[in-house]
PLY file of the C-alpha trace (Angstrom):
ply
format ascii 1.0
element vertex 337
property float x
property float y
property float z
element edge 336
property int vertex1
property int vertex2
end_header
-4.45 49.95 31.43
-0.70 49.45 31.12
0.80 45.99 31.80
2.34 45.79 35.32
3.58 42.17 35.36
6.38 41.48 37.84
9.11 38.89 37.99
7.86 35.84 39.86
9.75 35.09 43.09
12.21 32.27 42.85
11.83 28.83 44.63
14.78 29.83 46.88
13.01 33.04 47.94
9.81 31.00 48.64
11.69 28.56 50.71
13.43 31.32 52.75
10.15 33.08 53.33
8.51 29.89 54.50
11.45 29.27 56.89
11.13 32.72 58.35
7.34 32.39 58.70
7.64 29.05 60.47
10.13 30.55 62.86
7.75 33.42 63.69
10.24 35.94 62.12
8.92 39.38 60.82
8.25 39.33 57.08
8.65 42.18 54.63
6.43 42.91 51.59
8.77 40.87 49.21
8.71 37.86 51.50
4.88 38.09 51.80
4.64 38.26 47.95
6.90 35.19 47.67
4.56 33.26 50.07
1.57 34.14 47.80
3.13 31.96 45.00
3.09 28.87 47.18
1.49 25.83 45.56
1.57 22.03 46.23
3.76 21.04 49.16
4.92 24.66 49.92
1.15 25.68 50.10
0.56 22.88 52.55
3.50 24.14 54.68
2.08 27.69 54.46
-1.37 26.64 55.51
0.08 24.71 58.46
2.04 27.69 59.70
-0.96 29.94 59.42
-3.27 27.36 60.94
-1.00 27.13 63.98
-1.25 30.91 64.45
-5.08 30.75 64.14
-5.26 27.73 66.59
-3.14 29.63 69.18
-5.53 32.53 68.96
-8.65 30.40 69.36
-7.05 28.85 72.49
-6.21 32.14 73.91
-9.82 33.25 73.26
-11.15 30.23 75.12
-12.71 28.49 72.07
-10.04 26.00 70.81
-10.89 24.52 67.36
-14.14 26.57 67.08
-14.71 28.51 63.83
-17.52 30.98 64.17
-20.14 32.54 62.05
-22.54 35.40 62.59
-26.31 35.09 61.83
-27.31 38.31 60.16
-30.05 39.57 57.82
-29.05 41.29 54.68
-30.71 44.68 54.08
-29.89 46.13 50.68
-31.03 49.71 51.43
-30.17 50.81 47.97
-28.43 49.25 45.00
-27.65 52.59 43.41
-24.07 53.94 43.64
-22.03 56.89 42.31
-19.10 54.61 41.49
-18.55 52.48 38.36
-16.55 49.45 39.47
-16.03 47.18 36.43
-16.73 43.93 38.24
-19.75 44.83 40.33
-23.04 43.16 40.08
-24.63 44.64 43.17
-24.93 48.19 41.86
-27.49 48.89 39.12
-29.43 51.77 37.50
-32.75 53.35 38.53
-34.99 51.95 35.75
-34.05 48.40 36.84
-35.34 48.92 40.43
-38.95 49.43 41.66
-37.59 52.32 43.79
-34.36 54.06 44.51
-34.34 52.93 48.17
-36.15 50.36 50.34
-38.94 52.09 52.30
-38.64 52.26 56.09
-41.46 49.61 56.40
-39.62 47.28 54.08
-36.46 47.64 56.02
-38.23 46.81 59.27
-40.03 43.81 57.74
-36.85 42.32 56.53
-35.30 42.87 59.98
-38.28 41.37 61.73
-38.23 38.30 59.43
-34.46 37.89 60.15
-34.99 38.25 63.90
-37.72 35.54 63.76
-35.15 33.18 62.20
-32.60 33.77 64.83
-30.43 36.56 63.34
-28.57 38.87 65.69
-27.32 41.53 63.32
-28.83 43.66 60.48
-26.18 43.99 57.69
-26.91 47.20 55.81
-25.43 47.26 52.34
-25.71 50.09 49.84
-23.82 51.96 47.18
-21.70 55.10 47.87
-23.68 58.34 47.89
-26.00 57.56 44.98
-27.76 60.96 45.19
-24.57 62.52 43.80
-25.06 60.57 40.48
-28.73 59.67 40.22
-31.53 62.28 40.23
-33.95 59.45 41.28
-32.04 58.98 44.48
-31.95 62.63 45.29
-35.75 63.06 44.59
-36.57 59.93 46.72
-34.53 61.22 49.67
-35.91 64.87 49.30
-39.48 63.64 49.23
-39.10 61.86 52.53
-37.20 64.68 54.23
-33.70 63.31 54.06
-30.68 65.43 52.97
-28.46 62.53 52.11
-28.21 58.78 51.91
-26.26 58.74 55.17
-29.19 60.56 56.91
-31.49 57.75 55.82
-28.87 55.09 56.88
-28.81 56.51 60.31
-32.64 56.78 60.59
-32.98 53.09 59.36
-30.37 51.82 61.78
-32.17 53.53 64.69
-35.50 52.03 63.60
-34.00 48.54 63.27
-32.31 48.77 66.67
-35.26 50.10 68.54
-38.03 48.07 66.99
-36.40 44.70 66.38
-33.35 44.61 68.72
-30.98 43.59 65.83
-27.56 45.12 65.97
-26.85 47.28 62.89
-23.69 46.66 60.92
-23.28 49.47 58.44
-21.50 49.37 55.04
-22.24 52.81 53.61
-18.82 53.19 51.83
-16.49 56.01 52.28
-17.21 58.11 55.39
-15.60 61.20 56.87
-14.52 61.54 60.45
-17.80 63.41 61.19
-19.85 60.72 59.47
-18.20 58.08 61.63
-18.93 60.14 64.73
-22.48 60.52 63.80
-23.14 56.91 62.85
-21.22 55.31 65.79
-24.06 55.61 68.39
-26.45 53.73 66.16
-24.20 50.84 64.95
-22.59 47.99 66.72
-19.94 47.99 63.97
-19.19 49.21 60.47
-17.22 48.04 57.49
-15.57 48.99 54.20
-13.30 46.90 52.03
-9.92 48.46 51.40
-9.76 46.11 48.31
-6.31 47.28 47.18
-3.64 49.88 47.70
-2.76 49.85 43.96
-3.55 53.33 42.95
-2.98 52.60 39.24
-6.10 50.31 39.26
-8.07 53.43 40.15
-6.28 56.07 38.15
-5.44 54.40 34.78
-8.12 54.04 32.08
-9.27 50.38 31.86
-8.54 49.72 35.53
-11.26 48.06 37.50
-11.79 51.11 39.65
-11.34 53.85 36.93
-14.19 56.33 37.21
-15.00 55.41 40.77
-14.20 58.38 43.07
-14.70 56.35 46.25
-12.20 53.72 45.26
-9.01 55.89 45.47
-6.84 53.92 47.83
-5.64 56.96 49.72
-9.26 57.85 50.46
-10.07 54.36 51.65
-6.96 54.22 53.85
-8.01 57.51 55.45
-11.42 55.93 56.34
-9.63 52.92 58.04
-7.55 55.41 60.10
-10.50 57.65 61.06
-12.57 54.65 62.05
-9.73 53.79 64.47
-9.52 57.35 65.79
-13.29 57.36 66.51
-13.13 53.80 67.99
-15.50 52.08 65.58
-15.16 48.30 65.47
-14.48 47.82 61.82
-14.44 45.14 59.14
-12.20 45.57 56.03
-10.41 43.36 53.56
-8.97 42.92 50.07
-10.23 41.81 46.73
-7.81 39.54 44.84
-7.46 38.84 41.12
-8.52 42.34 39.79
-5.18 42.99 38.13
-3.01 43.63 41.18
0.49 42.34 41.38
1.58 40.02 44.15
3.63 42.85 45.67
0.57 45.17 45.55
-1.56 42.51 47.22
0.99 42.04 49.97
1.25 45.83 50.36
-2.54 46.01 50.87
-2.32 43.45 53.75
0.52 45.42 55.31
-1.63 48.58 55.18
-4.45 46.89 57.02
-1.96 45.62 59.62
-0.64 49.16 60.17
-4.11 50.44 60.95
-4.90 47.40 63.15
-1.76 47.80 65.10
-2.09 51.57 65.58
-5.73 51.69 66.55
-6.81 48.14 67.56
-10.21 48.53 65.88
-9.98 46.01 63.00
-12.35 43.11 64.10
-12.35 41.21 60.84
-10.37 41.04 57.63
-12.02 39.50 54.51
-10.16 38.05 51.55
-12.49 37.97 48.65
-11.63 36.39 45.31
-12.63 37.99 42.01
-14.97 35.97 39.78
-15.98 37.15 36.36
-19.70 37.92 36.09
-21.89 38.47 32.96
-22.89 41.89 32.09
-19.81 43.51 33.66
-16.85 45.15 32.05
-14.57 42.51 33.45
-16.62 39.48 32.34
-13.72 38.33 30.20
-11.15 38.32 32.98
-10.01 34.99 34.45
-11.27 34.09 37.92
-8.88 34.26 40.81
-7.82 30.55 41.56
-8.84 28.81 44.66
-5.17 27.96 45.56
-4.45 31.68 45.16
-7.33 32.47 47.59
-6.01 29.89 50.11
-2.51 31.27 49.98
-3.73 34.78 50.46
-5.87 33.85 53.51
-2.78 32.10 54.95
-0.49 35.07 54.35
-3.18 37.39 55.85
-3.23 35.30 58.99
0.51 35.21 59.28
0.91 38.97 58.89
-2.09 39.95 61.07
-1.48 37.43 63.74
-4.10 35.69 65.82
-5.96 38.88 66.67
-8.47 40.07 64.00
-10.77 37.43 62.64
-10.01 36.43 59.13
-12.26 34.94 56.55
-12.89 34.17 52.94
-16.40 34.94 51.74
-18.19 31.58 51.39
-20.55 32.88 48.68
-17.73 33.84 46.38
-16.48 30.43 45.37
-17.70 26.85 44.88
-17.37 24.53 47.75
-13.68 23.57 48.10
-11.58 21.51 50.36
-8.75 23.85 49.80
-10.67 26.86 51.02
-12.13 24.95 54.05
-8.60 24.09 55.06
-7.44 27.76 54.81
-6.61 29.30 58.19
-9.65 31.51 58.63
-11.19 31.88 62.09
-14.72 32.68 60.96
-16.81 31.89 57.95
-18.29 35.39 58.37
-21.99 35.82 58.11
-24.78 33.42 57.46
-27.17 35.76 55.80
-30.75 35.73 55.07
-31.18 37.60 51.82
0 1
1 2
2 3
3 4
4 5
5 6
6 7
7 8
8 9
9 10
10 11
11 12
12 13
13 14
14 15
15 16
16 17
17 18
18 19
19 20
20 21
21 22
22 23
23 24
24 25
25 26
26 27
27 28
28 29
29 30
30 31
31 32
32 33
33 34
34 35
35 36
36 37
37 38
38 39
39 40
40 41
41 42
42 43
43 44
44 45
45 46
46 47
47 48
48 49
49 50
50 51
51 52
52 53
53 54
54 55
55 56
56 57
57 58
58 59
59 60
60 61
61 62
62 63
63 64
64 65
65 66
66 67
67 68
68 69
69 70
70 71
71 72
72 73
73 74
74 75
75 76
76 77
77 78
78 79
79 80
80 81
81 82
82 83
83 84
84 85
85 86
86 87
87 88
88 89
89 90
90 91
91 92
92 93
93 94
94 95
95 96
96 97
97 98
98 99
99 100
100 101
101 102
102 103
103 104
104 105
105 106
106 107
107 108
108 109
109 110
110 111
111 112
112 113
113 114
114 115
115 116
116 117
117 118
118 119
119 120
120 121
121 122
122 123
123 124
124 125
125 126
126 127
127 128
128 129
129 130
130 131
131 132
132 133
133 134
134 135
135 136
136 137
137 138
138 139
139 140
140 141
141 142
142 143
143 144
144 145
145 146
146 147
147 148
148 149
149 150
150 151
151 152
152 153
153 154
154 155
155 156
156 157
157 158
158 159
159 160
160 161
161 162
162 163
163 164
164 165
165 166
166 167
167 168
168 169
169 170
170 171
171 172
172 173
173 174
174 175
175 176
176 177
177 178
178 179
179 180
180 181
181 182
182 183
183 184
184 185
185 186
186 187
187 188
188 189
189 190
190 191
191 192
192 193
193 194
194 195
195 196
196 197
197 198
198 199
199 200
200 201
201 202
202 203
203 204
204 205
205 206
206 207
207 208
208 209
209 210
210 211
211 212
212 213
213 214
214 215
215 216
216 217
217 218
218 219
219 220
220 221
221 222
222 223
223 224
224 225
225 226
226 227
227 228
228 229
229 230
230 231
231 232
232 233
233 234
234 235
235 236
236 237
237 238
238 239
239 240
240 241
241 242
242 243
243 244
244 245
245 246
246 247
247 248
248 249
249 250
250 251
251 252
252 253
253 254
254 255
255 256
256 257
257 258
258 259
259 260
260 261
261 262
262 263
263 264
264 265
265 266
266 267
267 268
268 269
269 270
270 271
271 272
272 273
273 274
274 275
275 276
276 277
277 278
278 279
279 280
280 281
281 282
282 283
283 284
284 285
285 286
286 287
287 288
288 289
289 290
290 291
291 292
292 293
293 294
294 295
295 296
296 297
297 298
298 299
299 300
300 301
301 302
302 303
303 304
304 305
305 306
306 307
307 308
308 309
309 310
310 311
311 312
312 313
313 314
314 315
315 316
316 317
317 318
318 319
319 320
320 321
321 322
322 323
323 324
324 325
325 326
326 327
327 328
328 329
329 330
330 331
331 332
332 333
333 334
334 335
335 336
């Protein structure tokens, strides 16, 4: 993949962007990118500005100073996927699994165990359309009378909702407008990470999303918009530290804001930091720094305003005072896995 380094914003541009943010002025992409470089005292100022926005939203919501979490049970319906993301440790290959999918009874047992421990939601996670890559997935679905993974997702969500009372939150990846319409009646909400608007990270050999058809940014942006048109409460977010420039990272946040403002359906925005994992193509890449994560959470809050909940994924980093001070309004999900 070609080198796409960019000139680092000057201290003067950072000070100007901080001043504008503190005054509540509208920021452009370049100013947001400058704020992402904040460290030391400028980072403290950035966190303070974003924290004030968060606190105002919490007061307006009638819960001043209260940061929330959601109790949900994690249901990995399948770990097979047609994509080949170079950092992923969730997706695997058929011979490493006892079966291509969890059976319906296994899904229900996980959900019942979660309900018994006080969970309210069933978080369905899975890879994108694995039957289009893996014969084992196609055969498993066919043997049980399902035409596609999404058919089985829908049936599983109905079973969990009817038999346990947990509210399904579905993360099946890229969906069409028709898919969203079909799944909406059986799900309290759905989600899909935008991750990045940087097309080159998908199109250029060596990029983290190269060879992954569902990671084309234009496709994922279309899903965000279609979810809004259908009226699906939606969770999305960005993944930082995968080779994007600061301008590209800021542009990704602006793209989420555009969808949120147009349709009002974005309920939560996640900022997830990349961490190198063994046995992945990106195992030699440096981790995204914690101060980088904190600055990005703050910029997300400033750009998105007090409305959508923002969070950093608590399982993605070691415990850190810096992250705990970042202006998120939720820690997200407390999952039973």
